[in-house]
VOZA-515930 format. One line per 2 residues: number of its first residue (from 1); their letters; for each residue x, y, z of N, C-alpha, C, O. Coordinates in Angstrom, 1 decimal, always signed. Each point is the difference from the previous one (the first is absolute). Example, Ala and Ser with C-alpha at 12.3 -4.5 7.8 and 13.67 -1.06 7.14 Angstrom:
<rs>
1) as) +13.2,-5.7,+7.8,-0.9,+1.2,+0.0,+0.9,+1.2,+0.0,+1.0,+0.0,+0.7 | -1.4,+1.1,-1.4,+0.9,+1.1,+0.0,-0.8,+1.1,+0.8,+0.5,+1.1,+0.1
</rs>
This chain:
<rs>
1) mt) -14.3,-11.2,+1.7,+1.6,-0.2,+0.3,+0.5,+0.9,-1.2,-0.4,-0.4,-1.1 | +1.0,+1.1,+1.1,+0.8,+1.4,-0.7,+1.9,-0.7,-0.8,+0.8,-0.5,+0.8
3) ad) -0.6,+0.5,-1.8,+1.6,-0.1,+0.2,-0.2,+1.2,-0.6,-0.9,+0.4,-0.7 | +2.4,+0.6,+1.3,+0.8,+0.6,-0.8,+1.5,+0.7,-0.5,+0.8,+0.7,+0.6
5) vg) -0.9,-1.3,-2.0,+0.6,-1.0,-0.5,+1.3,+1.7,-0.4,-0.1,+1.1,-0.5 | +1.3,-1.9,+1.1,+1.2,+1.8,+0.1,+0.3,+0.6,+0.1,+0.7,+0.8,-0.6
7) cg) -1.5,-1.1,+2.3,-0.3,+0.6,+1.1,+0.8,+1.4,+0.7,-0.5,+1.0,+0.6 | +2.1,-1.4,-1.1,+0.8,+1.2,+0.4,+0.1,-0.1,+1.5,+0.1,-1.0,+0.7
9) lg) -0.2,+2.4,-0.5,+0.4,+0.3,+1.7,-1.9,-0.5,+0.5,-0.4,+0.3,+1.1 | +0.0,-0.7,-1.6,-1.4,-0.2,+0.9,-1.1,+0.9,+0.7,-0.9,-0.5,+0.8
11) ty) +1.0,+2.0,-1.4,-1.0,+0.7,+0.1,-1.2,-0.4,-0.9,-1.1,+0.4,+0.5 | +1.1,-1.1,-1.7,-1.8,+0.2,-0.5,-0.3,-1.3,+1.6,-0.6,+0.1,+1.1
13) aa) +1.3,-1.1,-1.8,-0.6,-1.0,+1.5,-0.4,+0.0,+0.7,-1.2,-0.3,+0.1 | +2.1,+0.7,+1.0,-0.9,+1.2,+1.0,-0.6,+0.6,+0.2,-0.6,+0.0,+1.2
15) al) +0.2,+1.0,-2.3,-1.2,+0.5,+0.2,-1.3,-0.8,-0.5,-1.1,+0.5,+0.3 | +1.2,-1.6,-0.9,-1.0,-0.9,+0.0,-0.2,-0.8,+1.4,-0.9,+0.4,+0.8
17) ar) +1.5,-1.2,-0.5,+0.5,-0.7,+1.3,-1.1,+0.9,+1.3,-0.9,-0.4,+0.8 | +1.3,+1.7,-1.0,-0.2,+1.3,+0.9,-1.6,+0.0,+0.1,-0.5,+0.0,+1.1
19) rg) -0.3,+0.1,-2.5,-0.9,-0.2,-0.3,-1.4,-1.3,+0.3,-1.2,+0.1,+0.0 | +2.3,-1.6,+0.2,-1.1,-1.1,+0.5,+0.3,-0.5,-1.4,-0.9,-0.4,-0.7
21) yd) +2.1,+0.6,+0.3,-0.3,-1.3,-1.3,+1.6,-1.2,+0.5,+1.0,+0.3,+0.5 | -1.3,-1.1,-0.6,+0.8,-1.2,-0.3,+1.1,+0.1,-0.9,-0.1,-0.7,-1.0
23) vl) +1.7,+1.8,+0.9,+0.5,-0.2,-0.8,+1.4,-1.3,+0.0,+0.4,-0.7,+1.0 | +0.3,+0.6,-2.6,+0.9,-0.7,+0.4,+1.2,+0.9,-1.2,-0.2,+0.4,-1.1
25) av) +1.0,-0.4,+1.9,+1.5,+1.5,-1.1,+0.5,-1.2,+0.4,+0.0,-0.8,+1.0 | +0.7,+0.9,-3.1,+0.3,-0.4,-0.6,+0.8,+0.7,-0.5,-0.4,+1.1,-0.3
27) dw) +2.0,-1.5,+0.0,+1.2,+0.6,-0.5,+0.6,-1.0,-0.2,+0.1,-1.1,+0.6 | +0.8,+1.9,-1.9,+1.4,-1.1,-0.2,+1.2,+0.0,+0.4,+0.8,-0.9,-0.3
29) aa) -0.5,+2.4,+1.5,+1.1,+0.3,+0.6,-0.4,-0.3,+1.0,-1.1,+0.2,+0.4 | +2.4,-0.7,+0.4,-0.8,-1.1,+1.4,+0.5,+1.0,+1.2,-0.1,-0.3,+1.2
31) sa) +1.2,+2.3,-1.9,-0.7,+0.9,+1.2,-1.1,+0.7,+0.0,-0.5,+0.8,+0.8 | +0.1,-1.1,-1.9,-2.2,+0.3,-0.1,-0.3,-0.1,+0.9,-0.2,+0.7,+0.9
33) vs) -0.1,-2.0,-1.1,-0.2,-1.0,+1.1,+0.0,-0.1,+1.6,-1.0,+0.0,+0.7 | +2.2,+0.0,-0.5,+1.1,+0.7,+1.3,-0.7,+1.0,+0.8,-0.6,+0.0,+1.1
35) av) +0.8,+0.7,-1.8,-0.4,+1.9,+0.1,-1.7,-0.1,+0.0,-0.3,+1.0,+0.7 | -0.8,-1.7,-1.1,-1.3,+0.4,-0.4,-0.2,-0.8,+1.6,-0.6,+0.6,+0.8
37) rd) +1.2,-2.2,-0.3,-0.5,-0.6,+0.8,+0.9,+0.9,+1.8,-0.5,+0.0,+1.1 | +1.2,+0.4,-1.3,+0.5,+0.8,+1.1,-1.0,+1.9,+0.2,-0.5,+0.7,+0.9
39) ry) +0.7,-0.7,-2.1,-0.8,+1.5,+0.0,-1.5,-0.2,+0.7,-0.2,+0.8,+0.9 | -0.7,-1.8,-1.2,-1.0,-0.3,+0.2,-0.6,-0.6,+0.9,-1.1,+0.2,+0.3
41) qg) +2.3,-1.3,+0.6,-0.7,-1.1,+1.1,-1.3,+0.1,+0.3,-0.8,-0.9,+0.3 | +0.6,+2.4,-0.4,-1.4,-0.3,+1.3,-1.1,+0.8,-1.0,-0.4,+1.1,+0.3
43) ll) +0.1,-2.1,-1.6,-1.0,+0.1,-0.9,-0.2,-1.2,-0.4,-0.7,-0.2,-1.0 | +1.1,-0.8,+1.8,+0.1,-1.9,-0.3,-1.2,+0.2,+1.1,-0.1,+1.0,+0.7
45) pn) -0.6,-2.0,-0.9,-0.2,-1.1,-1.1,-0.6,+0.7,-1.8,-0.5,-0.6,-0.9 | +0.7,+1.8,+1.0,-1.0,-0.1,-0.9,+1.5,+0.8,-1.1,-0.2,+1.0,-0.7
47) ls) +0.9,-1.4,+0.7,+1.3,+0.9,-0.6,+0.7,-1.6,-0.1,+0.0,-0.6,+1.0 | +0.5,+0.0,-1.9,+0.8,-1.0,+0.2,+1.2,+0.2,-1.4,-0.4,+0.7,-0.9
49) tr) +1.6,-1.1,+1.0,+1.1,+0.6,-1.0,+0.2,-1.7,-0.3,+0.0,-1.0,+0.8 | +0.2,+0.8,-2.6,+1.1,-0.8,-0.8,+0.8,+0.3,-0.8,-0.4,+0.3,-1.1
51) rl) +2.0,-0.5,+1.3,+0.4,+0.6,-1.3,+0.0,-1.7,-1.0,+0.0,-1.2,+0.1 | -0.1,+2.4,-1.2,-0.5,-0.9,-1.6,-0.2,+0.5,-1.0,-0.6,+1.1,-0.3
53) df) +1.4,-2.0,-0.7,+0.2,+0.9,-1.1,-1.0,-0.4,-0.9,-0.2,-1.2,-0.3 | -0.6,+2.7,-0.4,-1.4,-1.2,-0.3,+0.4,+0.4,-2.0,-0.7,+0.5,-0.9
55) td) +2.3,-1.0,+1.0,-0.1,-0.1,-1.8,+0.3,-1.4,+0.2,-0.3,-0.6,-1.1 | +0.8,-0.4,+1.9,+0.2,-1.3,+0.4,-1.6,-0.9,+0.1,-0.6,-0.3,+1.0
57) eq) +0.3,+0.1,-1.7,-1.5,-1.0,-0.5,+0.1,-1.0,+1.5,-1.1,+0.2,+0.6 | +1.6,-0.9,+0.1,-0.2,-1.0,+0.3,+0.2,+0.6,+1.1,-0.6,-0.7,+0.8
59) av) +1.4,+2.3,+0.4,-0.4,+0.2,+0.7,-1.5,+0.5,-0.2,-0.9,-0.6,+0.5 | +0.7,+1.8,-1.3,-1.6,+0.0,-0.4,-0.8,-1.3,+0.5,-0.7,-0.3,+1.0
61) rt) +0.9,-0.1,-1.8,-0.7,-1.3,+0.3,-0.2,-0.8,+2.3,-0.8,-0.7,+0.5 | +1.8,+1.1,-0.1,-0.5,-0.4,+1.2,-0.8,+0.7,+1.0,-0.1,-0.5,+1.1
63) lg) -0.5,+1.9,-1.5,-1.1,+0.5,+0.8,-1.4,-0.3,-0.8,-0.9,+0.7,-0.5 | +1.2,-2.1,+0.5,-1.1,-0.3,-0.9,-1.1,+0.3,-1.4,+0.6,+0.2,-1.1
65) vd) -1.9,-0.3,+0.9,-0.6,+0.3,-0.9,-1.9,+0.7,+0.6,-0.7,-0.6,+0.7 | +0.5,+1.5,-1.1,-1.0,+0.5,+0.2,+0.3,+0.4,+1.2,+0.0,-1.2,+0.4
67) vf) +0.2,+1.8,+0.5,+0.4,+0.4,+1.5,+0.2,+1.5,+0.0,-0.1,+0.7,+1.0 | +0.5,-0.4,-1.9,-0.6,+2.4,+1.2,-0.9,+0.0,-1.3,+0.2,-0.5,-1.1
69) dv) -1.7,+1.6,+1.7,-0.4,+0.7,+0.1,+0.2,+1.2,-0.8,-0.7,+0.7,-0.9 | +2.2,-0.7,+1.6,+0.2,+1.9,-0.8,+1.6,-0.9,-0.5,+0.0,-1.2,+0.2
71) vt) +1.1,+2.0,-0.8,+1.5,-0.3,-0.8,+0.2,+1.5,-0.5,-0.4,+0.4,-1.1 | +1.7,+0.4,+2.4,-0.1,+1.5,-0.4,+1.2,+0.1,-0.7,+0.9,-0.7,+0.4
73) mr) -0.5,+1.7,-1.5,+1.3,-0.1,+0.0,+0.1,+1.6,-0.2,-0.6,+0.6,-0.8 | +1.2,-0.2,+1.3,+0.1,+1.9,+0.6,+1.7,+0.1,-0.7,+0.9,-0.6,+0.5
75) lv) -0.7,+1.5,-1.8,+0.9,+0.4,-0.8,+1.1,-1.3,+0.1,+1.0,+0.0,+0.7 | -1.2,-1.2,-1.5,+0.7,-1.2,+0.6,+0.0,+0.2,-2.2,+0.8,+0.3,-0.8
77) hp) -2.5,-0.9,+0.9,+0.0,-0.7,-1.5,+1.0,+0.3,-1.0,+0.6,-0.8,-0.7 | -0.5,+2.4,+0.6,+1.3,+0.3,-0.9,+1.0,-1.2,-0.5,+0.3,-0.2,-1.2
79) ff) +0.5,-0.7,+2.6,+1.3,+0.2,-0.1,-0.6,-1.5,-0.3,+1.0,-0.6,-0.4 | -2.2,-0.2,+0.4,+0.7,-1.8,-0.4,+0.0,+0.2,-2.2,-0.6,+0.4,-0.9
81) ad) +1.6,-1.1,+1.4,+0.1,-0.7,-1.5,-1.3,-0.1,-1.0,-0.6,+1.0,-0.5 | +0.5,-2.2,+0.5,-1.2,-0.8,-0.2,-1.3,+0.5,+1.0,-0.2,-0.5,+1.2
83) kq) -0.8,+1.4,-1.8,-0.8,+0.6,+0.4,-1.3,-1.1,+0.2,-1.0,+0.0,+0.8 | +1.5,-0.8,-1.9,-1.6,-1.3,-0.3,+0.1,-0.8,+0.9,-1.0,-0.5,+0.5
85) qv) +2.6,+0.2,+0.0,+0.3,-1.4,+0.5,-0.3,+0.8,+1.7,-0.1,-0.9,+0.9 | +0.0,+2.3,-0.5,-0.9,+0.2,+1.3,-1.1,+0.5,-0.2,-0.4,+0.7,+0.9
87) ae) -0.2,-0.6,-1.9,-1.7,+0.3,-0.2,-0.5,-1.8,+0.8,-0.6,-0.3,+1.0 | +1.4,-0.7,-2.2,-0.2,-1.2,+0.3,-0.2,-0.6,+1.2,-0.9,-0.8,+0.4
89) hv) +2.2,+1.5,+0.5,+0.0,-1.1,+1.2,-1.4,+0.8,+0.9,-0.7,-0.5,+0.8 | +0.8,+1.8,-1.5,-1.2,+0.9,+1.6,-1.3,-0.9,-0.8,-0.4,-0.8,+0.9
91) rr) -0.2,+0.6,-2.1,-1.3,-0.6,+0.1,+0.3,-1.3,+0.7,-1.1,-0.4,+0.3 | +1.7,+0.0,-0.1,+0.1,-1.7,+0.4,-0.2,+0.5,+1.8,-0.7,-0.6,+0.8
93) ll) +1.4,+1.5,-0.5,+0.0,+0.3,+1.3,-1.4,+0.8,+0.8,-0.2,-0.5,+1.1 | -0.6,+1.3,-1.6,-0.8,+0.3,-0.2,-1.2,-0.8,+0.0,-0.1,-0.7,-1.1
95) rp) -1.3,+0.5,+2.2,-1.2,-0.6,-0.3,-0.8,+1.1,-1.0,+0.2,+1.0,-0.6 | -1.2,-2.1,+0.8,-0.8,+0.2,-1.3,-0.8,+1.3,+0.7,-0.5,+0.0,+1.1
97) gg) +0.6,+1.4,-2.4,-0.3,+1.4,+0.6,+0.9,+0.5,+0.7,-0.5,+1.0,+0.6 | +1.3,-1.2,-0.4,+1.0,+0.4,+0.5,+0.5,+1.1,-0.8,-0.3,+0.1,-1.2
99) aw) +1.4,+1.2,+2.0,+0.2,+0.7,-1.0,+1.6,+0.6,+0.2,+0.4,+0.1,+1.2 | +0.5,+0.2,-2.1,+1.1,+0.1,-0.4,+0.6,+1.8,+0.1,+0.0,+0.5,-1.1
101) vv) +0.3,+0.2,+2.0,+0.5,+1.3,-0.4,+0.6,+0.0,+0.3,+0.6,-0.7,+0.8 | -0.1,+2.2,-1.9,+1.9,-0.2,-0.1,-0.5,+1.7,-0.6,-0.9,+0.5,-0.6
103) tt) +2.0,-0.2,+1.2,+0.1,+1.2,+0.5,+1.4,+0.6,-1.0,+0.8,-0.9,-0.2 | -0.3,+2.2,-0.5,+1.0,+0.4,-1.6,-0.5,+0.9,+0.1,-1.1,+0.4,+0.5
105) pl) +2.1,-0.1,-1.0,-0.2,+1.1,-1.0,+0.1,+0.3,-1.2,-0.1,-1.2,-0.6 | +0.1,+2.0,-0.2,+0.0,-0.6,-1.3,+0.8,+0.9,-1.1,-0.1,+1.2,+0.0
107) ve) +1.1,-2.0,-1.0,+0.5,+0.6,-0.6,-0.3,+1.1,-0.9,+0.8,+0.3,-0.9 | -1.7,+0.3,+0.9,+0.1,+0.9,-1.2,-0.4,+1.4,+1.0,-0.1,+1.1,-0.6
109) rl) +0.0,-1.2,+2.3,+0.0,+0.8,+0.7,+1.4,+0.5,+0.4,+0.0,+1.2,+0.3 | +1.2,-1.8,-0.2,+1.3,+0.2,+1.0,+0.7,+0.3,-1.6,-0.3,-0.5,-1.1
111) ss) +1.5,+1.6,+1.7,+0.6,+0.7,-0.9,+1.1,-1.2,+0.0,+0.6,-0.5,-1.0 | -0.4,+0.1,+2.6,+1.8,-1.0,-0.3,-0.5,-1.0,+0.9,-1.0,+0.2,+0.6
113) rr) +1.5,-0.8,-0.5,+0.3,-1.5,+1.2,-1.6,-1.0,-0.9,-0.9,-0.6,+0.5 | +1.3,+1.1,-2.5,-1.1,-1.2,+0.2,-0.5,-1.5,+0.0,-0.9,-0.7,-0.4
115) hi) +2.3,+0.4,+1.1,-0.8,-1.5,-0.2,-0.3,-0.6,+1.4,+0.0,-1.1,+0.4 | -0.2,+2.6,+0.5,-0.5,-1.0,+1.5,-1.6,+0.1,-0.9,-0.6,-0.2,+1.1
117) al) -0.5,+0.3,-2.0,-0.8,+0.9,-0.5,-0.4,-2.1,-1.0,+0.7,-0.9,-0.3 | -2.7,+1.1,+0.0,+0.1,-0.8,-1.1,-0.5,+1.7,-0.6,-0.2,+1.2,+0.4
119) sa) +0.4,-2.3,-2.0,-0.9,+0.4,-0.9,-1.4,-0.1,-0.6,-0.6,-1.1,+0.2 | +0.1,+2.1,-0.9,-1.7,-0.1,-0.3,+0.7,-0.8,-0.8,+0.8,+0.7,-0.7
121) ve) -0.7,-2.1,+0.4,+0.9,-0.9,-0.8,-0.9,-1.1,+1.0,-1.1,-0.5,-0.3 | +1.9,+0.4,+1.7,+0.5,-0.8,+1.0,-0.9,+0.2,+0.6,-0.6,-1.0,+0.2
123) vg) -0.3,+2.4,+0.6,-1.1,+0.1,+0.6,-1.9,-1.0,-1.3,-1.1,+0.2,+0.3 | +1.5,-0.9,-1.4,-0.8,+0.0,-0.8,+0.1,-1.4,-0.1,-0.9,-0.8,+0.1
125) el) +2.1,+0.6,-0.3,+0.2,-2.4,+0.3,-0.4,+0.6,+1.8,-1.2,+0.3,+0.3 | +1.7,-0.4,+0.3,-0.4,+0.2,+1.3,-1.4,-0.4,+0.4,-0.3,-0.8,+0.8
127) ms) -0.6,+1.8,-1.7,-1.2,+0.0,+0.6,-1.1,-1.1,-0.7,-1.1,-0.4,+0.5 | +1.9,+0.1,-1.8,-0.2,-1.6,-1.2,+0.1,-1.1,+1.2,+1.0,-0.1,+0.8
129) gw) -2.5,-0.9,-0.9,-0.4,-0.9,-0.3,-0.5,+0.0,+2.6,-0.1,-0.9,+0.9 | +0.0,+1.5,-0.9,-0.6,+0.0,+1.4,-1.7,+0.0,-0.3,-0.7,+0.4,-1.0
131) gs) +0.4,-0.9,+1.9,-2.1,+0.5,+0.3,-0.2,+1.0,-0.2,-0.8,+0.2,-0.9 | +1.3,+0.7,+1.3,-0.3,+1.6,+0.2,+1.2,+0.9,+0.1,+1.1,-0.6,-0.1
133) ga) -1.1,+1.4,+0.3,+1.5,+1.2,+0.0,-0.4,+1.6,+0.1,-0.4,+0.8,-0.9 | +0.6,-0.6,+1.8,-0.1,+1.8,+0.2,+1.2,+0.9,+1.0,+0.3,-0.4,+1.1
135) wv) +0.1,+1.4,-1.6,+0.8,+0.8,+0.4,-0.3,+1.3,+0.5,-1.0,+0.6,-0.6 | +1.6,+0.0,+1.5,+0.3,+1.2,+0.1,+1.3,+1.3,+0.2,+1.2,-0.1,+0.5
137) dl) -1.6,+0.7,-0.7,+2.0,+0.9,+0.2,-0.5,+0.4,+0.8,-1.1,+0.6,-0.1 | +1.8,-0.6,+1.1,+0.1,+0.7,+1.9,+0.7,+0.9,-0.2,+0.7,+0.0,+1.0
139) ep) -0.4,+0.9,-1.8,+0.3,+1.3,+0.3,+0.2,+0.6,-1.8,-0.1,-0.9,-0.9 | +0.2,+2.4,+0.5,+0.2,+0.3,-1.4,+1.4,-0.4,-0.3,+0.9,+0.1,+0.8
141) dg) -0.9,-0.4,-1.6,+1.5,-0.5,-0.8,+1.3,-0.8,+0.7,+1.2,+0.0,-0.3 | -2.2,-1.1,+1.7,+0.8,-0.3,+1.0,-1.0,-2.0,-0.5,-0.5,-0.1,-1.1
143) lr) +0.7,-1.0,+2.2,+0.2,-0.3,-0.1,-1.6,-1.2,-0.4,-0.9,+0.2,+0.8 | +0.7,-1.2,-1.8,-1.4,-0.6,+0.0,+0.4,-0.7,+0.2,+1.1,-0.4,-0.5
145) ci) -2.2,-0.4,+1.6,-1.0,-0.8,+0.5,-0.6,-0.9,-1.0,-0.8,+0.3,-0.8 | +1.5,-1.7,+1.0,-1.5,-0.6,-1.3,+0.1,-1.5,+0.5,+1.0,-0.7,+0.0
147) vl) -2.6,+0.3,+0.5,-0.2,-0.8,+1.1,-1.2,-1.1,-1.6,-1.1,+0.2,-0.6 | +1.8,-0.8,+0.7,-0.4,-1.6,-0.6,-0.2,-1.1,+0.8,+0.7,-0.4,+1.0
149) rr) -2.3,-0.4,-1.6,-0.5,-0.9,+1.1,-0.1,-1.4,-1.1,+0.0,+0.1,-1.2 | +0.0,-1.2,+1.7,+0.1,-1.3,-0.2,-1.2,-0.2,-0.9,-0.3,-1.2,-0.4
</rs>
């Protein structure tokens, strides 16, 4: 089972569901969750949706413990104020050996809109405390994909 946190309009979650993954698309915005549900009805039962504020510990706990093999966050992690809290939520949700996949721009590569990216220090903090971690740049001077294993 995969959780796509901050799914937005669901493009990434739908791509995973089309490849056979069972995906829970999660977003804090009810309008985003409705849009995903409406756009991708044909991907049931592989794609399900849920409105959830990932900064609300009680809400995240309703998802369970050790339930996901993969948690993805594409272009959303920089917007969380308490990144350590988010990491703890993900650790609880992942099964042993599970992967957290964070795709993000890097501050050092942006000339403007730096608030939408992670700094090198934040990437280092993100990667600490995991069983293993690796990253790959998806394009030169573009997005970085970070994979952390529990």
